[in-house]
FIGU-963381 format. One record per residue (C-alpha): x, y, z. Coordinates in steps of 0.5 Angstrom, whole numbers, always signed. Layout:
R    c1    c2    c3
R     X     Y     Z
...
END
This chain:
R    c1    c2    c3
R   +81  +124   -67
R   +77  +130   -63
R   +74  +133   -70
R   +72  +125   -72
R   +68  +125   -65
R   +65  +132   -66
R   +63  +130   -73
R   +60  +124   -70
R   +57  +128   -64
R   +53  +133   -69
R   +51  +127   -73
R   +48  +124   -67
R   +44  +130   -65
R   +41  +131   -72
R   +39  +124   -71
R   +36  +125   -64
R   +32  +131   -66
R   +29  +127   -72
R   +27  +122   -68
R   +24  +126   -63
R   +20  +130   -68
R   +17  +124   -72
R   +15  +121   -65
R   +12  +127   -63
R    +8  +129   -69
R    +6  +121   -70
R    +3  +121   -63
R    -2  +126   -66
R    -4  +121   -71
R    -7  +117   -66
R   -15  +119   -66
R   -15  +119   -58
R   -15  +125   -54
R   -11  +124   -48
R   -15  +129   -44
R   -20  +124   -44
R   -16  +120   -39
R   -17  +125   -34
R   -25  +123   -34
R   -24  +116   -32
R   -30  +112   -33
R   -34  +119   -33
R   -36  +124   -38
R   -32  +131   -39
R   -36  +137   -41
R   -33  +141   -46
R   -31  +146   -41
R   -28  +141   -36
R   -24  +138   -42
R   -22  +145   -44
R   -19  +145   -37
R   -15  +139   -37
R   -12  +140   -44
R   -10  +147   -41
R    -7  +143   -35
R    -3  +138   -40
R    -1  +143   -45
R    -4  +140   -51
R    -9  +146   -52
R    -3  +150   -56
R    -1  +148   -64
R    +3  +142   -65
R    +9  +146   -67
R    +9  +150   -61
R    +8  +144   -56
R   +14  +141   -59
R   +18  +147   -59
R   +16  +148   -51
R   +18  +140   -50
R   +25  +141   -53
R   +26  +148   -49
R   +24  +144   -43
R   +30  +139   -44
R   +35  +144   -43
R   +32  +150   -39
R   +26  +146   -35
R   +19  +148   -35
R   +13  +150   -30
R    +7  +145   -30
R    +1  +146   -26
R    +4  +139   -23
R   +10  +143   -21
R   +17  +146   -24
R   +20  +141   -28
R   +28  +142   -28
R   +32  +141   -34
R   +33  +136   -37
R   +25  +136   -37
R   +22  +130   -40
R   +15  +133   -37
R   +10  +130   -33
R    +6  +123   -34
R    -1  +124   -37
R    -3  +118   -33
R    -1  +120   -25
R    +3  +127   -26
R    +9  +124   -24
R   +16  +126   -27
R   +17  +122   -33
R   +25  +122   -32
R   +24  +119   -25
R   +19  +114   -28
R   +25  +112   -33
R   +30  +112   -28
R   +26  +107   -24
R   +25  +102   -30
R   +32  +103   -32
R   +36   +98   -28
R   +31   +92   -31
R   +33   +94   -38
R   +40   +95   -36
R   +41   +88   -33
R   +38   +85   -38
R   +42   +88   -43
R   +49   +87   -40
R   +47   +80   -38
R   +44   +78   -45
R   +51   +81   -48
R   +55   +77   -43
R   +51   +70   -45
R   +52   +71   -52
R   +59   +73   -52
R   +61   +67   -48
R   +56   +62   -52
R   +57   +65   -59
R   +65   +66   -59
R   +65   +59   -55
R   +61   +55   -60
R   +65   +59   -66
R   +72   +57   -64
R   +70   +50   -63
R   +67   +49   -70
R   +73   +53   -73
R   +78   +48   -69
R   +74   +42   -71
R   +72   +45   -78
R   +69   +39   -83
R   +67   +35   -77
R   +60   +33   -74
R   +61   +38   -69
R   +62   +43   -74
R   +56   +41   -78
R   +51   +41   -72
R   +54   +48   -69
R   +53   +51   -76
R   +46   +48   -77
R   +44   +50   -70
R   +46   +57   -71
R   +43   +58   -78
R   +36   +55   -75
R   +36   +59   -69
R   +38   +66   -72
R   +32   +66   -76
R   +28   +66   -69
R   +25   +72   -66
R   +24   +74   -59
R   +16   +74   -59
R   +16   +67   -61
R   +22   +64   -57
R   +19   +68   -50
R   +12   +64   -50
R   +15   +58   -52
R   +21   +58   -47
R   +15   +60   -41
R   +11   +54   -43
R   +16   +49   -43
R   +21   +51   -38
R   +17   +55   -33
R   +10   +52   -34
R   +11   +45   -36
R   +11   +39   -32
R   +18   +40   -30
R   +19   +47   -28
R   +26   +48   -30
R   +27   +55   -29
R   +23   +60   -24
R   +18   +65   -26
R   +22   +71   -29
R   +22   +77   -24
R   +26   +83   -23
R   +29   +83   -16
R   +34   +89   -15
R   +42   +86   -15
R   +43   +90    -9
R   +38   +87    -5
R   +38   +79    -7
R   +44   +78   -12
R   +42   +71   -12
R   +34   +72   -13
R   +37   +77   -19
R   +41   +72   -22
R   +35   +67   -22
R   +30   +71   -24
R   +33   +74   -30
R   +37   +67   -32
R   +31   +65   -37
R   +30   +72   -40
R   +38   +73   -41
R   +38   +66   -45
R   +32   +68   -49
R   +35   +75   -51
R   +42   +72   -52
R   +39   +66   -57
R   +39   +70   -63
R   +46   +74   -62
R   +49   +67   -60
R   +47   +64   -67
R   +50   +70   -70
R   +56   +71   -67
R   +58   +63   -67
R   +57   +64   -75
R   +61   +70   -75
R   +67   +67   -70
R   +67   +61   -74
R   +68   +65   -81
R   +73   +70   -79
R   +77   +64   -75
R   +77   +60   -81
R   +79   +66   -86
R   +85   +68   -81
R   +88   +61   -81
R   +89   +62   -89
R   +93   +69   -88
R  +100   +69   -89
R  +102   +71   -82
R   +99   +65   -79
R  +102   +60   -85
R  +108   +63   -83
R  +107   +61   -76
R  +105   +54   -78
R  +111   +53   -82
R  +116   +55   -76
R  +113   +49   -73
R  +109   +52   -68
R  +104   +48   -64
R   +96   +48   -67
R   +94   +51   -61
R   +99   +57   -61
R   +97   +58   -68
R   +90   +58   -67
R   +90   +62   -60
R   +96   +67   -61
R   +95   +69   -68
R   +88   +67   -72
R   +84   +68   -65
R   +87   +75   -64
R   +86   +77   -71
R   +79   +75   -71
R   +77   +80   -65
R   +77   +86   -69
R   +71   +85   -73
R   +68   +81   -67
R   +69   +87   -63
R   +66   +92   -68
R   +60   +88   -69
R   +59   +87   -62
R   +59   +95   -60
R   +54   +96   -66
R   +50   +90   -63
R   +49   +93   -56
R   +44   +98   -59
R   +40   +92   -62
R   +41   +88   -56
R   +38   +94   -52
R   +32   +94   -56
R   +31   +87   -56
R   +31   +87   -48
R   +25   +92   -49
R   +21   +87   -53
R   +24   +81   -48
R   +21   +85   -42
R   +14   +86   -45
R   +14   +78   -46
R   +16   +76   -39
R   +12   +82   -36
R   +19   +85   -33
R   +18   +92   -30
R   +23   +95   -35
R   +23  +101   -41
R   +20   +96   -46
R   +13   +95   -42
R   +13  +102   -40
R   +13  +104   -48
R    +8   +99   -49
R    +4  +102   -43
R    +5  +109   -46
R    +2  +108   -53
R    -4  +104   -50
R    -5  +110   -45
R    -4  +116   -50
R    +1  +118   -45
R    +6  +123   -50
R   +11  +125   -45
R   +12  +118   -42
R   +13  +115   -50
R   +17  +121   -52
R   +22  +120   -46
R   +23  +113   -47
R   +24  +113   -54
R   +29  +119   -53
R   +32  +115   -48
R   +33  +109   -52
R   +35  +113   -58
R   +40  +116   -54
R   +43  +109   -51
R   +44  +107   -59
R   +47  +113   -61
R   +52  +113   -56
R   +54  +106   -57
R   +55  +107   -64
R   +59  +113   -62
R   +63  +109   -58
R   +64  +104   -63
R   +66  +109   -68
R   +72  +112   -63
R   +74  +105   -62
R   +75  +103   -69
R   +78  +110   -71
R   +83  +108   -66
R   +84  +101   -69
R   +84  +103   -76
R   +86  +111   -77
R   +83  +111   -84
R   +76  +111   -81
R   +78  +118   -78
R   +78  +121   -85
R   +71  +118   -87
END
């Protein structure tokens, strides 16, 4: 198991390095000098622009800048704005604030969206999937299957504005205006402010898990051990929940771990749609402001979360199926 985790961890390091390099070098394909942001509405002279570029550390060759950035993550760096201890992601071009501090301030919103969305789609998706499998061939089964097929083709950037127009700004205000309130301050306001974003974020995943739970349950109902339990005279509920349901959990748990990474990315899109102060809005703001340190920090942090989710899934699956360790 230790060797298995070591191989996965080394692979994750390579992936993070590739993502950081691609993001860093693609940033300079944008035909905009971030040093011009320091001029505000005025115009910098060539000498002033050179000073600003030196203070931002963008007057050196791009490979040298990338090397200094990566070294700073492990050893820290000194900037005109002050010393940045490891893990140093630099200072924002916009306000000279440490990038890591800004990310940690925005992180609770994204984490709240991710965890809440995961709980919603697990409860709804698995619940509807179980109902469809239990009543296979019935009208309920056909309605649930058709609805999940339609909803799985939707996108957050379409569902979000539609939900706002109908459920928030419509004649009957069913949901309050989405906003983020720290859970430690007002738990009830935290719940009400994120309920609609949770539902929108979980819609696509709910549809997928409904279809997957239904398919795996029906498949398990035709397995030999389930048929044997039925032949022994066990009740339908016992056969369904004790044998078929438990057997179907293995692929569901595996896909759930992988989908956590996708859910993290979906949460970032949801934040921008509902104007919530999370990492998603921070990433968009970084691009529009040509704020390389902030953009790099958000991209690396998001990539790290996705990679960690995948490593956890690999480890769990290796415990379930030892053959995976040899892969």
